[in-house]
N, C-alpha and C positions, 0 to 999 in steps of 0.2 A: 811583914805587913801584907794582908790579903788584898786581892785586886778590889778597888772600890771602897776599901775601908776608909774611914777619915784619915786625911794626911794633912800635914802643913801646907798652907798656901806657898807658892813658889818663892816669894821674896822672903819668907820665913827661914829658908834653909841656908846654912853656912855656905855652901857651894855657890848659891846665888849670890850672897854677899862677897864672897871672894872674887866671883866675876865682875860684881860692881867695882871692887877695888883695882882690879887688873883694868877695867875700861878706864879709869881714870889715869892709869899709867901709860896707856896706849892711844888715847882718842886723838891725840895730835900727831901720830905716826903716820907718814904717808907710804902709800904703796909705790909711788915713784922711786922714793928712797929704798924701799925695801927691794925693789927689783934691781936697782944699781948696786945694792950691796950683795945681792945672792943670785949668781948666774944659774943656779940650779933650782929656782923657786918654782918654775913650771913643772918640772919632772917631780919635785917633792909634793905638789898639791894636785896631782892629775891620778885619776884612776878610772878603770874599766870594769863594767859589769853588764852582762846580757847584750853584748855588742854596741854598748853606749859609753862613750868616755866623757867624763866630767873633768874640765879644766876649772877649779876653784881657787886659782892662785892669786886672781884678781879680787882678793877680798882683804878687808881690814883685819888680818889675823896674823898672829905669830903661832909657833910650836905651842907656846905657853897658853895661848888663847884655846886651841883646841884641846889641850889636857884638862883646862878648866870646864869646857863645854861638856867633854866626856864624862868628867866627875859628876857633872849635874845630872847627865842621862842615867848614869849608874844609881846615883840618889834617888831618882825617881822610879828605880826598878824597871827601866826601859825593856832589858832582856826578858824579864818575867812577863812583861805585858805582850811582847811580840810573841812569845812561845804561847802565852794564853789565847791570842786571837787565832793562831794558826790551829791549836787545839780544839776549838769550839767552845771555850768558857763563854759565860754570859758576861761579856766585856760590855755590851749595852746594856747597862744597869737599869736605866729608867724605864726601858721596855722588857727588862728580862730576857733577852735574846743575845746569841752570839752573832758574830759579824763575820760571816764565813765566805765572802767573795773569792777567797783564795781557793776554796774547795772546787769552785767552778772550772779552774785551771790546773788541777792537781794531777799531774802526769805520773806520779808516784803510785806505788801499790799500798800506801798506807791509809788505813781508814781514817774517817773523820767522824767522829760520834757526836750526834745531836739527839737529846732525850733518849739515850741509852741505844741509838741505832745509828749504823754507818749509812751516811747520806750519799756515799760515793756511787753505789749502784743505781741510785735514781738520777744523779748527775749524768752519768755516763750513758743510761738509756735515754736519757732526753736528748743528749747530743747525737746519739743515733737516729732518734726520730726525727731531729732537725735535718740530719744529713739526707735522709731518705726523703723527706718532704721537699727540700731544695733540689734534690736530684730530679725528681718528677717534674717540677716546674722548669728548671734550667734545660731539661732535655725533652721538654714539650710532651710527656707523657700525660700531664695534667693540664687541661686547657680550659678556656673560658666557655661560657654557655653557647656560643656559636663555633666552638670547636676550633678557634683560633689560638695560637700559643699566647702566653702572657707576656707583655712587653714592657710593663710598668708595675711596680708596688709601692703602695703608699702605707708607710708606717705612721699609725695615730697614736700619740702619748705625749706626755710633757715631763719636765724636770729630767730625771736620769733615764727615763725611757726613751727620751729624745736626743739630749745632748751629747751622751757617749756615743749611741749607734751613729749620729750624724757625724761627729768628728771623725770617727774610724771609717766611715764611708767616704768623707770627703778626702781624708788622707791616704786612702788606698784606691782613689779613683783610677790609677793605672791598671789595677787589677779587675777592674769590672769586667764582666763578661760583655759582649757586645748585644746581646738579647734582651736585657732587663735593665731599666732605668730605676733608680730609686729615688722617692720623694718623701719628705718628712712633714707631717702635719701636726703643730703642737699649738700654737697660739689660738685663743678664742677670739678671733677677729675673722669677720667675713672676708676680708681682703685676702687673709693667708689661705682660707678654703679656696676661694675663687681662683687665686693664682695657681695652686696646687692642681686643682681638677681641670683647668683650663687646658685643652688640647689632649686630654686623656679620653680614650675610649672605654666604656664600661665592660664591654665584652673582652678586653685585653688587660685589665686591671685587677691586681690582686690586693685587699686591704688587710693589714694586720693591726688588731686593736690592742694596744699594750696598756694594761692597768691592773694592779694587783687586785683591787677592789672590785673592778669593772663598774665604778660608781664615780671616779675622778670627774669633776665637773666639765672642765674644759675637754677631757678626752672623750667622755660619753657624748657630749653635744656635738663634736666633730663627727664622731663615729655614726651618730644618728642622721646627720645632714649627709654624710658619704652614702649611707644605705638608701637614704630617699633618692640622692642623685642617681643612684645605681637603678632604683626601681622605675624612675621617670624616664629613664633613657635606654629602655629596652631590656632590662633585666627583670627577673620574676622572683616571687618569694622561693620558689623551688630551687632557684640558681643561687641563692645566698651562700650555701655551704661550700659552693665552688669558688667564690670570690671572696669570702670573709674567713679570717682565722683570727685568733686571740692567744695572747700570753697574760694569763691571769691565775689568781688564786680562787675566783668565784667562778666555778664551772656552771652552775645552774643559770647564772644571769647571762653568760655567755651564749649558752644553748637557747634561752630564750629570745636573745637577740637574732639568733639565726645561724649560729656558728656550729658546725658539727662537732660532736665531742672528741672525734679523733683528731680534730685539726685545733684543738686547745692544748696550749704548752703550758707548763707549770711555772709559779712564781713562788718563792719560799720566803718564809717571814725572817729567816736567818741571812737575807741578802738585802741591803739598802738599795734604794733606786738609783743613787748615784754611783753605786757600785755593781750595777747589774748588766753592763754591757757583755759580760762573759756568759751570761745566761742565755735563754731563749729570746730574752730582749734583743739579743744580736741576730735575730732571724733574718731581718731585712739586709743586715750587712752579709751574712753568709749567702743569701739569694743572689747578691750581686758579685761577691768576690769568690764564691765557691767554698765548699767544705775544707778543702786542703789549705787554702789561704786562711780561713777561719781559725783551722787547727794552729797554723804558724802564730797566729795572733795570740792564741791561748798560750802557745810553747813560750813565746818572748816574756809573757807576763809570770809564767811559771818559773823562768830562769831567774828573773828579777826577785821573784818570791824568795827561791832558794838562796840567792845573795844576801837578801835582807835578813832571813831568818838564821843564817849560818856564819856569816862573816863578822869579825870583831868590829866594835865602833870605828876604829882608826883607818879602816878601809871600806867601810860600809856606805855605799852612796846615799841611800835615802836618810840614813842617820846623819850623814855630815851636811846634807842639804837642809835637812829639818832643823838641826842644831845652829846652822848659820843664820836660819830664819828666826830664831828665838833671840841669838846674838843682836840681830839688827832691830827686832820688834821690841825687845825689853831693855836694850840698853842704849842705843842709837835714836830711839823714838821713831823708828821707820814704822809708818802706818799703812803702807801699801807695798806691794810688790809686782813688778812688770814681768810678763811672760811674752817673749819676742820670737817667735819661729821665723826663720829665713827659709821657709819653704811654703809656696802657694797652697799646697795640698794640706798643709798643718794649719791652715788659718783658723780653723774652728778650735783649736787647743786652748787659746785663752777663756773662751767661754765655758769649756767643759771644766778646766781647772778653776775657775772662778766658782762655779756650783759645788764641785768637790771639796775646795778649800773652805769657802764663806759658808756653806749649809753645815759643814762638819764642825768648824771650829769657831764660828761666830756666836760665841757664848760669852757671857758675863757672869756664869754662875758654875762652880765646878761641878763634878760627877757626885761629889759629897753634899752638895748644897750650900756651898760656902759662896758668898758673893766675892768675885775677884776684885782686887785692888791693883791690878796691872793689866796691861794689854794682852789680848788673846786674839788671834785670827785676823791677819791683815786684809786690806782690801786688795783683790787681785784683778789685774787689768792687763791689756796690751794688745797687740794687733800683729799682723803680718809685716814683716820687713821685705823692702826697705821703705814702705810706705810711711811708716812711723817716723822716718828720720826727717820727714818733711812736715810733721805735725807735732806729737808730744815729745819727740826727743829733746826738743829744745828745754823742757821743763827739766828732763833728766839730766841735762849737762849743766845747767845754769840756774834751775828754779829754787826756791827755798824749801821745796818738799824734798825729803830724802827717800829715794824708792830704789832698793836693789833691784837687780835685772837678773832674768835667766835668758841667755840668747841659746837659740836651737837651731842646730846647723846640719844638713846633710851634705857630705863632701861631694856627693855625686847627684846629679839631677835625672828625673826620668825623661826629661825632654830638652836634649842639649840643642840650643839655638845660638849660633855663632860663639860670642864669649859671653853671654848673658851670665852664666853661672859663676865665672870667675869674678865678674862684676858684683854679682850678689855677695859672693863669700867676701870679697874685699870690702863691701860695705859692713858686713857683720862684724868682721875682725877689726876694722877701724874704729867701729862705734864702741866696742868694749875697750879698745885702746884708749880712746878719748876720754871715756868716763874715767878710767884709772889715771890717766896722766894729766889731763887738763892743759891749761895755758896761764902761765904765771903772766902777772902785769909787765914785767921786764920783757918777756918773750913777745908780748903784744906790741910793746914800745918799739922793740927792735924791728918789727914787722912795718912799722909806720916811719921808721928812721929816714927814707929817703922821700916821704911825701911833703907836698909844699904846705901842709897845715902849719898852724902856730903850735908852739910848744904847748900851750894850754890845752887846745883841741887835740892835741895828740894824747895828753895825758887823760883827757875826758874819754876819748874813744878807747884808748887803751884799757881803761876801767871797765868799760862795756864789754870789751872784747876777752876780759879775762875768764877763763873757764876754771871754777875750782879744783875740778879732777877730785881724786880720792874717794870716787863714788864706786861701790862694789857691784860685781856682776860674776855669775857663772856662766860658762859656755858649755853645753851639751853638744857633742857632735858624733856622727855615726856616718857609715859609708853611705846609705841610701834610706828613704823612707818605705821600708819593706813591711810586709804584716807582722813578722817577728819584732822589728825594732818599734814599730807603733805599738805593739802589746806591751813591749818592756817599758816604753817611755810613759805610758798611762799608768802602769803598774807603779813605777817609780815615784810619780807624784801621789798616787794613793797613800803609799807607805810614808812619804815625806810628812803628809798631813796627819797621818796617825801618830808619827814621832812627835809632832808639835803638839797635838791633843794630849798625849801623855805627859809632856812636860808641864804644858799649862794646866793640866788636872781636870780637863773638860772630857764630856762624852762626845766623841766624834760621831756618834751613830745616831743620834736622835735629832729633832729639829722642830721642836715646839713652837717656834716664831712662825714657822710655816703652817702648822696645824691652826693657829690662831687666825691667821689671814683667810684661810679656808672657811671656818666656821662663821667669822663675821660677813664674809662675802655671800654666804646663803642667805643670812638676813638682809642684806643689801638688795641682793637681787630679788627677793620676795617683795620689797617696797617698790622696787623699779617697775615690776611686772604686774602689781596688784591692779585689778580693774578700777578701783576707785581709791583715793587717797585716804588713808586712816591717820587722821592728824595726832590722835592720842597715841598711836602706835609709834609714830616718828618720834615724837617727843620722848617718849619712854625708852627707845631702843637706841637712839643716835643723839650725839652731840649736835649743837645747832649748825655747824659746819656740814657736817655730813647731811643732815636734814635739807640744808639750803641746796646742796649739791644734787641730792635726790629729786628735790623739786624742780630744778633746773632742767635736769633731764626729762622729767615726766611732761614738763611744760612744751619742751621742744617735741617730743613725741607726739603730744596731742595736737600740734600744728601740722602735723604730716598726714 
């Protein structure tokens, strides 16, 4: 079967039906019983790749479950798809493009061919340009218009041009140089703009505009306002090339804005926005952590790539995580998945994974144009531990919603304070244990045995204190959140998302729902900003709810 050739929907496969039958056999099996019966369960279901260890023993699986899941992956020709992605085949079928973010961190000498040409020389030359650019800024050879060194860099972008770099910048804060602070401007909200620019000095601020088309509404509006702020506060037109740079495919628009051509870095059609951290989109990150640390980030991702590409499914971390997600999504009816980093520096990870996963696999139509009759693409959510334990963990433990979790834990901290980290680690490990183990009604009754409550009240309270348990989780742990580990961690989730997209039969690399919102947004904006209300145009272009909301906004605006 060729890639993207029409293929049966997932639930039409014999392997899927075999999994469904297996689910009926083990759906009432408890993990507590499994751990009691198998003293080696942890060792059996633990593996390491690219300095990250995955403990997946707290999952509702047996060896037979994994055998069935891997059989389904093989039926879906997952190995063929993996090789096709790395090779540069046109796996983004709806846009007739490859998806080659892996080429951006390719440390091998292997060529990567796109349209008959090896793209690796351009990738490497761009990294060299980034290195030279950052060296000049960080070593104060390139200065602002008053000959002062740069102290701040403002990255202007949205979506993948924002979430990935921001995550990595936060995650690697201990590796920031002391001379440059990094700020991110994404939201088209005057409050965001005001807060970012507040306290900055135009003569010591560098702006990086990140937009493939140099026409993304939010990015261009923010960039235009930053440009005006710069000119209104001491900068001049001739100074723009010293303070504004761009990452874009539209060189002419960037030049017209005031960016010097030598300060424009490329974006390629074969890299999607949510996978672009590894490209020049990572320029603000390199400015703050330096070239060598950025290189280590790429190296960690490359090592995870090599693992994903070469290791059999049975020991393949992204494949195992991806197939476990399919298992819960399509057989246990889990509609969401929680990402729970127990590391303050990794607090941005859930938001990045949310975009990576939901924009990639939030589809209801297959890559072959078939409407799906099964779930694809869970809701991704989460937050930093242990804050969540005093908020949404209650639902994880006792709620009617079933949500598998990923606990993410560095064994060492960058900032040892008293016994804080031991307490943080104990919180993480106890949460995963509690999700698995739960508390029976009998155990709750025993806790209340010596209370002075009536027997009836004891039973009522014991019922309320019963924790179902048997709720699955993965634990990903590593020595410390280093650049290499952060790179490997992000790449791991990229590949997990790809695995699930292939199993569900969707194209993980387009986002037509996003495109629709952009197009409708242009029409709404035109109606909001028109000098006079065109009643006929409103009725023709919008439903009466949207029309009413537009009129409410215009009415308020007219009162100002």
